[in-house]
C-alpha positions in Angstrom: 64.7 -84.2 -251.7 65.0 -86.5 -248.7 63.1 -85.7 -245.5 66.2 -85.1 -243.5 67.7 -82.7 -246.1 64.3 -80.8 -246.3 64.2 -80.3 -242.6 67.8 -79.1 -242.6 67.0 -76.6 -245.3 63.9 -75.4 -243.5 66.0 -74.9 -240.3 68.6 -73.0 -242.2 66.0 -70.7 -243.8 64.4 -70.1 -240.3 67.8 -69.2 -239.0 68.5 -66.7 -241.8 65.1 -65.2 -241.3 65.7 -64.7 -237.6 69.1 -63.1 -238.4 67.6 -60.7 -240.9 64.9 -59.8 -238.4 67.5 -59.2 -235.8 69.5 -56.9 -238.2 66.4 -54.9 -239.1 65.5 -54.6 -235.4 69.0 -53.3 -234.6 68.8 -50.9 -237.6 65.4 -49.6 -236.5 66.7 -49.2 -232.9 69.6 -47.1 -234.2 67.4 -45.0 -236.4 65.1 -44.4 -233.4 68.0 -43.0 -231.4 68.2 -39.3 -230.6 71.5 -38.3 -232.2 73.6 -35.4 -231.1 76.0 -33.0 -232.9 78.9 -35.2 -231.8 77.2 -38.1 -233.6 77.1 -36.4 -237.0 80.8 -35.5 -236.6 81.5 -39.2 -235.9 79.4 -40.3 -238.9 81.3 -37.9 -241.2 84.6 -39.0 -239.9 83.7 -42.6 -240.5 82.5 -41.8 -244.0 85.8 -40.2 -244.8 87.9 -42.9 -243.2 89.7 -45.8 -245.0 86.7 -48.0 -244.1 84.3 -45.4 -245.2 82.5 -44.5 -248.5 84.5 -44.2 -251.7 82.4 -41.3 -252.9 82.6 -39.3 -249.7 86.4 -39.9 -249.6 86.8 -38.5 -253.1 85.1 -35.1 -252.4 86.9 -31.8 -251.8 85.9 -28.2 -251.1 85.2 -27.4 -254.7 83.4 -30.6 -255.6 81.0 -30.0 -252.7 80.0 -26.5 -253.7 77.1 -27.4 -256.0 75.6 -29.5 -253.2 75.9 -26.7 -250.7 74.1 -24.4 -253.1 71.5 -27.0 -253.9 70.7 -27.9 -250.3 70.4 -24.2 -249.4 67.9 -23.7 -252.1 66.0 -26.8 -251.1 65.8 -25.5 -247.5 64.4 -22.2 -248.8 61.7 -24.2 -250.7 60.9 -26.0 -247.5 60.5 -22.8 -245.6 58.3 -21.4 -248.2 56.2 -24.5 -248.2 55.5 -24.2 -244.5 56.3 -27.9 -243.9 58.1 -28.1 -240.6 59.1 -31.8 -241.1 60.6 -31.0 -244.5 62.3 -27.9 -243.1 64.0 -30.0 -240.4 65.1 -32.6 -243.0 66.5 -30.0 -245.4 68.2 -28.0 -242.7 69.9 -31.3 -241.7 71.2 -31.5 -245.3 72.6 -28.0 -245.0 74.3 -28.9 -241.7 75.8 -32.0 -243.3 77.5 -29.8 -245.9 79.0 -27.6 -243.0 80.3 -30.7 -241.3 81.6 -32.2 -244.5 83.7 -29.1 -245.3 84.9 -28.9 -241.7 86.0 -32.6 -241.8 88.0 -32.0 -245.0 89.6 -28.9 -243.5 90.5 -30.9 -240.4 92.1 -33.6 -242.5 94.1 -31.0 -244.4 95.2 -29.2 -241.2 93.3 -25.9 -242.2 90.7 -25.6 -239.4 88.3 -27.7 -237.4 84.6 -27.5 -236.6 85.5 -26.1 -233.2 87.3 -23.2 -235.0 84.1 -22.6 -237.0 81.9 -22.6 -233.9 84.4 -20.4 -231.9 84.6 -17.9 -234.8 80.8 -17.5 -235.1 80.3 -17.3 -231.4 82.9 -14.6 -231.0 81.4 -12.7 -233.9 77.9 -12.8 -232.5 79.0 -11.6 -229.1 81.2 -8.9 -230.6 78.5 -7.6 -232.8 75.8 -7.5 -230.2 77.3 -5.1 -227.5 73.7 -4.3 -226.5 73.2 -7.9 -225.4 76.6 -9.0 -224.2 77.9 -5.6 -223.3 76.6 -2.3 -221.9 75.6 -0.4 -225.0 72.0 0.9 -225.1 70.4 0.0 -228.4 66.6 -0.3 -228.7 65.5 -0.5 -232.3 66.3 -2.9 -235.2 67.6 0.0 -237.3 70.1 0.9 -234.5 71.1 -2.7 -234.3 71.8 -2.9 -238.0 73.7 0.4 -237.9 75.9 -0.8 -235.0 76.4 -4.2 -236.8 77.7 -2.4 -239.9 79.9 -0.1 -237.8 81.6 -3.0 -236.1 81.8 -5.0 -239.3 83.5 -2.1 -241.1 85.9 -1.6 -238.3 86.8 -5.3 -238.4 87.3 -5.3 -242.1 89.5 -2.2 -241.9 91.6 -3.8 -239.2 92.0 -6.9 -241.3 92.9 -4.9 -244.3 95.5 -3.0 -242.3 97.0 -6.1 -241.0 97.2 -7.6 -244.5 98.7 -4.4 -245.8 101.4 -4.4 -243.2 102.2 -8.0 -244.0 102.4 -7.3 -247.7 103.7 -3.7 -247.5 100.8 -2.3 -249.5 98.1 0.3 -249.0 94.9 -0.8 -247.2 92.2 0.4 -249.6 89.0 -1.0 -248.2 85.9 -0.8 -250.3 82.2 -1.2 -249.4 82.1 -3.9 -252.1 84.8 -6.1 -250.7 82.4 -8.3 -248.7 80.0 -8.9 -251.6 80.6 -12.5 -252.7 81.4 -12.9 -256.4 79.8 -16.4 -256.3 76.4 -14.9 -255.6 73.8 -15.4 -258.3 73.7 -12.2 -260.4 70.3 -10.9 -259.3 71.1 -11.3 -255.6 74.5 -9.7 -256.1 73.1 -6.8 -258.0 70.7 -6.0 -255.1 73.5 -6.3 -252.6 75.9 -4.1 -254.7 73.2 -1.4 -254.9 72.4 -1.7 -251.2 76.0 -1.2 -250.1 76.5 1.6 -252.6 73.4 3.4 -251.1 74.8 3.0 -247.6 78.0 4.5 -248.8 76.2 7.5 -250.1 76.0 6.5 -253.8 72.3 5.8 -254.0 70.9 5.4 -257.6 67.8 7.2 -258.7 64.6 5.2 -258.8 64.2 4.2 -262.5 60.4 4.0 -262.5 57.6 5.6 -260.5 56.0 3.4 -257.9 52.5 2.2 -258.7 52.0 0.7 -255.3 53.3 1.4 -251.8 56.9 0.0 -251.3 57.0 -3.5 -250.0 53.3 -4.3 -250.7 52.4 -7.7 -252.1 51.0 -6.0 -255.2 54.3 -4.3 -255.9 56.3 -7.5 -255.4 54.0 -9.4 -257.7 54.2 -6.7 -260.4 58.0 -6.5 -260.1 58.2 -10.3 -260.4 56.2 -10.1 -263.6 58.6 -7.4 -265.0 61.6 -9.5 -264.2 60.0 -12.6 -265.7 59.2 -10.7 -268.9 62.8 -9.4 -269.1 64.2 -12.9 -268.8 61.8 -14.0 -271.5 63.0 -11.1 -273.7 66.5 -12.2 -273.2 65.6 -15.8 -274.2 64.1 -14.5 -277.5 67.2 -12.3 -278.1 69.5 -15.2 -277.5 70.9 -13.5 -274.4 71.9 -15.4 -271.2 70.2 -13.3 -268.6 72.5 -14.4 -265.8 75.6 -13.5 -267.8 74.2 -10.1 -268.9 73.5 -9.1 -265.3 76.8 -10.4 -264.1 78.5 -8.1 -266.6 76.3 -5.2 -265.5 77.3 -5.9 -261.9 81.0 -5.8 -262.9 80.5 -2.5 -264.7 78.7 -0.9 -261.8 81.2 -2.2 -259.2 84.1 -0.8 -261.3 82.5 2.6 -261.5 81.7 2.6 -257.8 85.2 1.7 -256.8 86.5 4.5 -259.0 84.1 7.0 -257.3 85.2 5.7 -253.9 88.8 6.3 -254.8 88.1 9.8 -256.0 86.1 10.7 -252.9 88.9 9.2 -250.8 91.5 11.5 -252.5 89.3 14.6 -252.0 89.0 13.7 -248.3 
């Protein structure tokens, strides 16, 4: 290669190196920026735009549900690890899912992130009359009782409005707010909790070997659950499906008991 051509090539390589360094410097500068909530909204809007990411543009409410669940579990793991940096990262992933769903809703004309924020702010203010109103509530138990009273009143009002719109009876149930998409074990516990609050408490199936809520009791109970799952495996039973069916059976019986009590009243 001639000397002139070699110098020209070296000059071009130096120029490309300088451009790359400049790009990395710009990227690092952007990454070092303190972003705001508005920024993540803009990022998501860009990802979903014509000039955005093909994968992000293909997503819908249903396709994102596995990621929402996964990110929620990963945040739980981060909390249990005690790693604050990891908690912040995983909570960001959960927030991304919220923003993602809100952006899709906005595009479809269903609602916006402002509607989401307005709704939760109104709910928190409405359900904390001891903070934002004049009610005198001192203990956590009183707070929970008042929360449920307000929530039940809201549910009944919503049911009544729906009933008027559809010319049907408003038969509210304590089970109406238990999500069917909950994992079976969590849903079973919530069904039983709500049934107990409605006056249908089940008898304790086994005597307590340790004080309620103690680490020893939790550990022993975990061992029992684990053993039951292992038994299901050996019997060729899907533990999640089995408990889901048991939940459905209990909920059906509870709703029947509710209806009977309502008739008697």
